[in-house]
C-alpha positions as CSV (number, residue, x, y, z in Angstrom):
1,M,-2.5,-19.0,11.2
2,S,-2.8,-17.5,7.7
3,L,-1.5,-19.2,4.7
4,Q,0.6,-15.6,4.1
5,Q,2.5,-16.6,7.8
6,L,5.7,-19.2,7.7
7,K,7.5,-20.6,10.6
8,V,11.3,-20.0,10.5
9,F,13.5,-21.4,12.8
10,I,16.1,-18.9,13.9
11,H,19.4,-20.0,11.5
12,E,17.2,-19.6,8.7
13,L,16.3,-15.6,9.5
14,E,17.4,-12.9,6.4
15,V,17.8,-9.8,5.9
16,G,14.1,-9.1,3.8
17,M,12.1,-11.3,6.1
18,F,9.1,-9.1,7.9
19,V,8.6,-10.6,11.3
20,S,4.9,-11.2,12.2
21,A,4.8,-13.6,15.3
22,L,7.3,-14.9,18.0
23,D,8.0,-17.8,19.9
24,K,6.8,-16.0,23.2
25,P,4.9,-13.3,24.4
26,W,6.0,-9.9,22.9
27,A,5.9,-8.0,26.3
28,E,8.7,-10.2,26.8
29,T,10.5,-8.5,24.1
30,P,11.9,-5.3,23.6
31,F,10.3,-5.3,19.8
32,P,7.1,-3.8,18.2
33,I,3.7,-5.8,18.7
34,Q,2.7,-4.8,15.1
35,G,5.7,-6.9,13.6
36,F,8.8,-5.8,11.8
37,L,11.2,-6.1,8.8
38,I,14.6,-7.5,9.2
39,K,16.5,-4.9,7.9
40,N,20.2,-5.5,8.7
41,A,21.9,-7.8,10.4
42,A,21.5,-6.1,13.6
43,D,18.6,-6.7,13.9
44,A,18.7,-10.4,12.6
45,S,21.2,-10.6,15.7
46,R,18.7,-9.2,18.1
47,V,16.0,-11.5,17.3
48,K,18.4,-14.6,17.7
49,A,19.1,-13.4,21.4
50,Y,15.0,-13.7,21.8
51,C,14.2,-16.6,20.3
52,D,14.5,-19.4,18.6
53,Y,11.7,-19.6,16.0
54,I,9.3,-16.7,14.4
55,Y,6.9,-16.9,12.3
56,I,7.7,-14.4,9.6
57,D,4.4,-13.0,7.1
58,I,5.6,-14.1,2.8
59,A,3.0,-11.5,2.0
60,K,5.5,-8.3,3.2
61,G,9.0,-9.6,3.6
62,I,10.8,-12.7,1.4
63,S,10.6,-16.4,1.9
64,P,13.2,-18.9,2.7
65,L,11.8,-20.2,-0.8
66,D,12.9,-17.1,-2.5
67,L,16.6,-18.0,-1.4
68,K,17.2,-21.6,-1.1
69,S,17.3,-23.7,-4.3
70,P,13.8,-25.6,-4.7
71,A,12.4,-28.7,-2.7
72,A,13.8,-32.0,-5.0
73,G,10.1,-32.5,-6.3
74,S,10.3,-28.6,-7.6
75,R,14.0,-28.8,-8.5
76,Q,13.1,-32.2,-11.0
77,F,10.4,-31.0,-12.5
78,N,12.3,-27.3,-13.1
79,N,14.5,-29.5,-14.5
80,D,12.0,-31.5,-17.0
81,L,11.1,-28.4,-17.9
82,R,14.3,-27.3,-19.7
83,N,15.6,-30.1,-21.2
84,K,12.5,-30.9,-22.6
85,A,11.0,-27.5,-23.5
86,Q,12.0,-28.0,-27.1
87,D,10.6,-31.0,-27.4
88,I,7.2,-30.8,-25.9
89,N,3.7,-28.3,-25.7
90,P,3.8,-24.8,-25.4
91,V,2.8,-24.5,-22.0
92,V,5.5,-26.8,-21.3
93,R,8.0,-23.7,-22.4
94,G,5.6,-21.0,-20.7
95,L,6.2,-22.9,-17.1
96,M,9.5,-23.3,-17.3
97,D,9.9,-18.9,-18.7
98,H,7.0,-18.3,-15.5
99,R,9.7,-20.2,-12.7
100,Q,12.5,-17.8,-13.6
101,L,11.2,-14.7,-13.6
102,A,7.7,-14.7,-11.3
103,A,6.9,-12.7,-8.5
104,P,6.7,-14.6,-5.0
105,R,3.8,-17.1,-4.6
106,S,1.0,-15.8,-2.2
107,F,1.1,-19.4,-0.8
108,V,3.6,-21.7,0.7
109,I,4.4,-24.6,-0.7
110,K,5.3,-27.3,1.6
111,S,6.0,-30.7,-0.4
112,D,7.1,-33.2,2.1
113,I,4.0,-33.9,4.2
114,Y,2.6,-36.4,2.5
115,R,4.4,-39.1,1.2
116,K,3.0,-42.1,-1.6
117,T,2.9,-45.2,1.3
118,V,1.1,-47.9,-1.0
119,E,1.4,-48.7,-4.6
120,L,-0.6,-48.5,-7.4
121,S,-1.3,-52.1,-7.6
122,K,-1.9,-52.9,-4.5
123,E,-4.3,-49.3,-4.0
124,M,-6.7,-50.3,-6.3
125,P,-9.0,-52.6,-4.8
126,A,-9.6,-50.4,-1.7
127,A,-9.9,-47.0,-4.2
128,R,-12.7,-49.0,-6.6
129,R,-14.9,-49.6,-3.3
130,V,-14.2,-46.2,-2.0
131,M,-15.3,-44.5,-5.2
132,N,-18.3,-46.6,-5.7
133,N,-19.4,-46.4,-1.8
134,L,-18.7,-42.3,-2.8
135,V,-21.1,-42.4,-5.6
136,G,-23.2,-44.1,-4.1
137,C,-24.0,-41.5,-1.2
138,L,-23.7,-38.7,-3.6
139,S,-26.1,-39.8,-5.1
140,V,-28.5,-40.6,-2.4
141,A,-27.3,-36.9,-0.5
142,T,-28.1,-35.1,-3.9
143,R,-31.8,-36.9,-3.7
144,Q,-32.4,-35.1,0.0
145,I,-30.8,-32.0,-0.4
146,T,-33.1,-31.6,-3.3
147,K,-35.8,-32.3,-2.0
148,G,-35.3,-29.9,0.6
149,G,-34.9,-32.0,3.7
150,Q,-31.9,-33.2,5.9
151,F,-29.2,-35.7,4.5
152,N,-27.4,-37.9,6.0
153,L,-24.1,-36.1,6.5
154,H,-21.8,-38.7,8.7
155,Q,-22.1,-40.9,5.4
156,L,-20.9,-39.0,3.1
157,Q,-18.7,-37.0,5.0
158,Q,-17.3,-40.9,5.8
159,S,-17.4,-41.2,2.4
160,V,-15.0,-38.3,1.4
161,D,-12.2,-38.7,4.2
162,D,-12.0,-42.5,2.6
163,M,-11.2,-40.6,-1.0
164,V,-9.2,-38.1,0.7
165,D,-7.3,-41.4,2.5
166,S,-7.0,-43.0,-0.6
167,V,-5.1,-39.6,-2.8
168,V,-3.1,-39.3,0.0
169,R,-1.5,-43.0,0.1
170,C,-1.5,-43.1,-4.1
171,P,-2.8,-40.4,-5.9
172,D,-3.1,-42.1,-9.6
173,A,-5.4,-44.2,-8.5
174,F,-8.8,-42.5,-8.1
175,T,-7.1,-40.7,-11.3
176,W,-7.5,-44.4,-13.1
177,L,-10.8,-44.9,-12.0
178,L,-12.0,-42.0,-13.3
179,Q,-10.6,-42.1,-16.5
180,L,-12.8,-44.8,-17.0
181,R,-16.0,-42.9,-16.1
182,A,-14.7,-40.1,-18.9
183,K,-17.8,-41.4,-21.2
184,D,-20.3,-40.1,-18.4
185,R,-21.5,-36.8,-17.9
186,H,-23.1,-36.6,-15.3
187,T,-23.1,-34.0,-12.3
188,H,-22.1,-36.3,-9.8
189,D,-19.3,-37.3,-11.7
190,H,-17.8,-34.0,-12.4
191,S,-18.1,-33.0,-9.1
192,I,-15.7,-36.2,-7.5
193,R,-13.7,-35.5,-10.1
194,S,-13.3,-31.5,-9.2
195,G,-12.9,-32.9,-6.1
196,L,-9.8,-35.3,-6.8
197,W,-7.9,-32.3,-9.0
198,A,-8.6,-30.5,-5.4
199,T,-7.7,-32.8,-3.5
200,Q,-4.2,-33.6,-5.3
201,F,-3.7,-29.5,-5.7
202,A,-4.3,-29.5,-2.0
203,R,-1.9,-32.0,-1.1
204,H,1.1,-31.6,-3.6
205,I,1.5,-27.9,-1.6
206,G,0.6,-29.7,2.1
207,L,-2.4,-28.2,3.3
208,E,-3.7,-29.8,6.0
209,L,-5.7,-33.0,6.2
210,D,-8.6,-31.7,7.5
211,Q,-8.6,-29.1,4.2
212,L,-8.3,-31.7,1.4
213,K,-11.5,-32.7,3.0
214,D,-13.3,-29.5,2.9
215,L,-12.4,-29.0,-0.4
216,C,-13.7,-32.4,-1.6
217,L,-16.7,-32.0,0.3
218,A,-17.4,-28.6,-1.2
219,C,-16.5,-30.0,-4.6
220,L,-19.5,-32.5,-4.2
221,L,-21.6,-30.0,-2.9
222,K,-21.1,-27.1,-5.2
223,D,-23.3,-27.5,-7.7
224,I,-26.5,-29.2,-5.7
225,G,-28.6,-25.9,-6.7
226,K,-28.4,-27.2,-10.8
227,S,-30.5,-30.2,-9.5
228,E,-33.9,-28.4,-10.5
229,M,-32.2,-26.5,-13.0
230,D,-33.5,-26.7,-16.5
231,R,-30.6,-29.7,-18.2
232,T,-31.4,-27.6,-21.3
233,L,-30.2,-24.4,-19.6
234,L,-26.9,-26.2,-18.6
235,R,-26.1,-27.8,-21.5
236,K,-26.3,-24.6,-23.6
237,S,-23.0,-22.3,-24.5
238,D,-24.3,-19.3,-25.7
239,R,-26.8,-18.3,-22.9
240,N,-28.5,-14.8,-23.7
241,D,-28.4,-12.4,-20.1
242,V,-31.5,-13.9,-19.0
243,E,-30.3,-17.5,-19.5
244,E,-26.7,-16.8,-17.8
245,A,-28.2,-14.6,-14.4
246,E,-30.5,-17.7,-14.5
247,Y,-28.2,-20.1,-14.6
248,R,-25.1,-18.6,-12.2
249,G,-28.2,-18.3,-9.7
250,F,-27.1,-21.9,-9.1
251,V,-24.5,-20.9,-6.6
252,S,-27.4,-19.1,-4.3
253,A,-29.7,-22.2,-5.1
254,S,-26.3,-24.8,-3.6
255,L,-26.1,-22.3,-0.6
256,E,-29.7,-22.2,0.1
257,K,-30.8,-25.9,-0.2
258,L,-27.7,-26.7,1.9
259,K,-28.8,-24.1,4.8
260,Q,-32.5,-25.6,4.5
261,S,-30.6,-29.2,5.6
262,D,-29.5,-28.2,8.4
263,F,-25.5,-28.2,6.9
264,D,-23.2,-26.0,9.6
265,N,-19.8,-26.7,7.8
266,R,-18.9,-22.8,7.6
267,R,-15.8,-23.3,5.7
268,V,-17.4,-25.5,2.9
269,M,-20.1,-23.0,2.6
270,N,-17.2,-20.4,2.2
271,I,-15.9,-22.0,-0.5
272,I,-18.8,-23.0,-2.5
273,K,-20.2,-19.4,-1.9
274,F,-16.7,-18.3,-3.8
275,H,-15.5,-21.1,-6.5
276,C,-17.1,-19.5,-9.4
277,E,-15.2,-15.8,-8.3
278,R,-12.1,-15.1,-11.0
279,F,-9.5,-13.1,-10.0
280,D,-10.5,-10.3,-12.3
281,G,-13.5,-10.0,-11.2
282,R,-15.5,-11.3,-13.8
283,G,-17.4,-14.1,-11.7
284,F,-20.0,-14.3,-9.8
285,P,-22.2,-13.9,-7.6
286,K,-20.1,-11.4,-6.4
287,G,-17.6,-10.2,-8.1
288,C,-14.9,-10.2,-5.9
289,S,-11.5,-9.9,-7.2
290,G,-7.7,-10.8,-6.6
291,Q,-7.0,-11.8,-2.8
292,R,-10.7,-11.0,-1.7
293,I,-11.2,-14.8,-3.1
294,P,-10.4,-17.0,-0.5
295,F,-7.7,-19.3,-1.1
296,L,-9.2,-23.0,-1.2
297,A,-12.4,-21.6,-2.8
298,A,-9.8,-20.4,-6.0
299,I,-8.2,-23.9,-6.0
300,V,-11.9,-25.2,-6.4
301,G,-12.4,-22.9,-9.0
302,I,-9.5,-23.7,-10.6
303,A,-10.1,-27.9,-10.2
304,S,-13.4,-27.1,-11.8
305,E,-12.3,-25.3,-15.2
306,F,-9.8,-28.0,-15.6
307,D,-12.7,-30.6,-15.1
308,R,-15.0,-28.3,-17.8
309,L,-11.6,-28.3,-20.0
310,C,-11.1,-32.6,-20.1
311,N,-14.7,-33.4,-19.5
312,P,-17.1,-30.5,-21.4
313,R,-20.9,-31.1,-22.0
314,E,-20.6,-31.3,-25.7
315,V,-18.4,-34.5,-26.5
316,A,-17.0,-32.6,-29.3
317,A,-15.2,-29.9,-27.4
318,V,-12.7,-32.6,-25.7
319,L,-9.6,-31.4,-25.0
320,T,-7.0,-33.7,-24.1
321,P,-5.3,-33.1,-20.7
322,S,-1.8,-31.1,-21.6
323,K,-4.5,-28.9,-24.0
324,A,-6.4,-28.6,-21.3
325,T,-3.3,-27.6,-18.5
326,G,-2.0,-25.2,-22.1
327,R,-5.5,-23.7,-21.9
328,L,-5.8,-22.8,-18.0
329,Y,-2.0,-21.8,-18.3
330,E,-3.1,-19.0,-20.5
331,L,-5.9,-17.7,-18.4
332,R,-3.2,-17.3,-15.9
333,G,-3.2,-14.0,-13.9
334,R,-6.7,-13.2,-15.2
335,V,-9.1,-15.0,-14.8
336,F,-7.0,-17.5,-12.1
337,A,-4.2,-16.1,-10.0
338,E,-0.9,-16.8,-11.5
339,D,1.0,-18.9,-9.1
340,L,-2.2,-21.1,-8.3
341,V,-2.6,-21.9,-12.2
342,V,1.5,-23.2,-12.2
343,E,1.6,-24.9,-9.0
344,F,-2.0,-26.7,-9.9
345,I,-0.6,-27.7,-13.4
346,Q,2.4,-29.1,-11.2
347,S,0.3,-31.0,-9.4
348,V,-1.5,-33.0,-12.1
349,G,0.9,-32.9,-14.5
350,L,0.7,-32.5,-18.1
351,Y,-0.1,-36.4,-18.6
352,P,-2.6,-38.1,-15.9
353,A,-2.7,-41.6,-15.0
354,G,-4.1,-43.3,-18.3
355,T,-3.4,-40.5,-20.7
356,V,-2.3,-42.1,-24.2
357,V,0.9,-40.3,-25.2
358,E,3.2,-40.4,-28.1
359,L,7.2,-40.1,-27.7
360,T,9.6,-38.7,-29.9
361,T,10.7,-41.9,-31.2
362,G,7.1,-41.9,-32.3
363,D,6.0,-44.9,-30.2
364,Q,2.9,-44.8,-28.8
365,G,1.5,-45.7,-25.4
366,M,-0.5,-45.8,-21.8
367,V,0.7,-43.3,-18.5
368,I,0.4,-46.5,-16.1
369,E,1.9,-44.5,-12.7
370,Q,2.9,-40.9,-12.6
371,N,6.4,-39.9,-11.5
372,P,6.1,-37.6,-8.3
373,K,9.6,-35.9,-8.5
374,S,9.2,-36.6,-12.5
375,R,5.7,-35.6,-14.1
376,L,7.1,-35.2,-17.1
377,S,8.8,-38.2,-17.2
378,P,5.9,-41.0,-15.9
379,R,5.7,-44.9,-15.9
380,L,4.5,-46.1,-19.5
381,A,3.1,-49.4,-21.1
382,I,4.3,-48.7,-24.9
383,F,2.2,-50.8,-27.6
384,D,3.0,-52.3,-30.5
385,S,1.3,-51.3,-33.3
386,V,-0.5,-52.2,-37.1
387,E,-1.4,-49.3,-38.6
388,G,-1.7,-47.6,-36.1
389,K,-4.0,-49.8,-34.1
390,V,-2.7,-51.1,-30.7
391,N,-1.1,-55.2,-31.2
392,P,-2.6,-56.7,-27.9
393,E,0.0,-59.4,-27.7
394,N,3.2,-56.9,-28.0
395,Y,3.6,-54.6,-24.7
396,I,6.4,-53.4,-22.8
397,F,6.8,-51.2,-19.4
398,V,9.5,-48.8,-19.3
399,D,9.8,-45.8,-16.8
400,L,11.4,-42.6,-18.9
401,K,13.0,-41.2,-16.1
402,N,15.3,-44.1,-16.6
403,E,15.9,-42.9,-20.1
404,D,19.4,-45.2,-20.8
405,R,17.6,-48.2,-19.6
406,A,14.5,-47.3,-21.4
407,R,16.1,-46.4,-24.6
408,A,17.5,-50.0,-24.1
409,Q,13.9,-51.4,-23.8
410,L,12.9,-49.3,-26.8
411,Q,15.8,-50.8,-28.9
412,K,15.2,-54.8,-28.2
413,F,11.2,-54.3,-28.5
414,G,12.5,-53.0,-32.2
415,T,12.2,-49.2,-32.6
416,R,14.6,-48.1,-34.9
417,R,14.9,-44.5,-33.2
418,A,15.2,-44.8,-29.7
419,Y,18.9,-43.7,-30.6
420,D,18.2,-41.6,-32.8
421,V,16.3,-38.9,-31.2
422,G,18.4,-35.9,-28.7
423,K,15.6,-36.7,-25.9
424,L,13.9,-39.8,-25.2
425,A,10.5,-37.1,-24.4
426,I,6.7,-37.0,-24.6
427,V,5.7,-35.2,-27.7
428,K,2.0,-35.0,-27.1
429,D,-1.5,-36.9,-26.1
430,I,-3.6,-38.5,-28.4
431,D,-6.9,-39.2,-28.2
432,S,-7.3,-43.2,-26.6
433,E,-9.9,-44.4,-29.3
434,K,-7.6,-43.2,-32.1
435,L,-5.1,-45.7,-31.0
436,G,-8.0,-48.6,-30.4
437,V,-8.2,-48.1,-26.9
438,D,-11.4,-47.3,-26.1
439,E,-13.0,-47.9,-23.2
440,K,-14.0,-51.1,-22.9
441,M,-9.9,-51.8,-23.2
442,L,-9.5,-49.4,-20.5
443,N,-11.8,-51.2,-18.1
444,L,-9.9,-54.5,-18.7
445,L,-6.7,-52.9,-18.4
446,I,-7.2,-52.6,-14.8
447,T,-9.5,-55.3,-14.3
448,K,-7.0,-56.2,-11.8
449,P,-4.4,-54.3,-10.5
450,F,-0.6,-54.5,-11.9
451,S,2.8,-52.5,-10.2
452,L,5.7,-51.8,-11.8
453,S,8.9,-52.8,-10.2
454,A,11.9,-52.0,-10.5
455,N,13.0,-54.9,-12.5
456,T,9.9,-54.9,-15.4
457,G,10.4,-54.1,-18.1
458,L,10.4,-56.5,-21.7
459,L,8.9,-59.5,-21.4
460,T,11.3,-62.8,-23.0
461,Q,9.3,-64.6,-25.7
462,S,9.5,-67.8,-23.0
463,Q,7.6,-65.1,-20.8
464,R,4.8,-64.6,-23.4
465,Q,4.5,-68.3,-24.0
466,S,4.0,-69.0,-20.5
467,E,0.8,-66.1,-20.9
468,P,-2.6,-66.6,-22.4
469,R,-3.4,-66.1,-25.7
470,D,-6.1,-63.3,-25.5
471,G,-4.2,-60.3,-25.6
472,F,-2.3,-57.5,-23.6
473,F,-4.9,-56.8,-21.0
474,A,-5.7,-60.5,-20.5
475,A,-2.2,-61.3,-20.0
476,L,-1.7,-58.9,-17.1
477,K,-4.6,-60.6,-15.9
478,H,-3.2,-63.6,-16.3
479,R,0.1,-62.7,-14.7
480,L,-1.8,-60.7,-11.4
481,L,-4.1,-64.1,-10.5
482,G,-1.0,-66.2,-11.1
């Protein structure tokens, strides 16, 4: 079934929909086999007399999504955008305007396909094992493919399946682990991070599980052709025409190496072939544009660009997640399809897990876990700070989705402006090193997993005294081990 088509039960049929398939053979009905547009109520009544459900082509007619209120997650996201647009980030205001004015999407969002089934605290150990195994399998496969031989596809595919399963169960776990590896600019990490963003997006819009797995596998294998390229060429940002042509050859080189290894997943090969094509036709290797770019390849293209913005080869060019999404938003309608960009940003959120942020109150903290239906209001660890540096002895957990309770917690914690701001919200994300949260501290933070239950809040004095005095992260470890 094409991504342009949507199953609609007969009671949902509306004027303006284009019927492209029926629940029975066309020959058993008086309708034209090439499909037809519902022009009036009489047309709808005739269809209802013959069918229980039909399929509509949303490229040729309207979609139920155009007529009904958004799904719960999208509705909450829209409300967040509207309420916080003045406080946060230009991209937020742009997304709000887009959702009011944009044309219908070119793809169908099924937001209720996947549900979070495992809490972050319980998923972290499994995600860590999967990550370690995936990195090992990818390293071995890369060496084998580079040498022109066969590789253990079954083993790599199993690692991909495990990663996708983890992301489906609890998307934040892998995001956390990749935050810890952010200092490593190795191609493997870029491939895994791209795979995570692509999988999260596909999960968000409800693609089929085998599509999630093919997207992830394509991300892992798409840069195989770079393995024998000069590293200076890969790192160079101002390549001349000759160097750029040489660099762009990595797509064909990746495909050739996979063919030599008897890799025969056509969908994955197709994703790799087109993932560097761009909406305006300025991509490579074919210069395809618009809808000529396969849908899954377009997803990988956006995921790869997002990771490149957040984790460039040059450390000085690193962008915080919200700035990266802002840059991505500027590319909509030109480099990438507009509807894909907007929904991709919603899927990853402006502030992924592990992002250090500042609130409208001036407090600083770290995003611990996303609220899937309210991504601008995540769960945070708020730090007490001294002269701009984290004081690891004092901390609270707050959930911005419950604003009244969060204000009360902040005031009790000593925040003077808890009730002085019009909206309790994230103002910006900040460099973790400037706050004194370095990579070592991030590692310590999730040495042992923890969860934010509904009762998690301000630690009482007795609770603090019962914990070891080795600081914030050691206290977390003690609580979990205890």
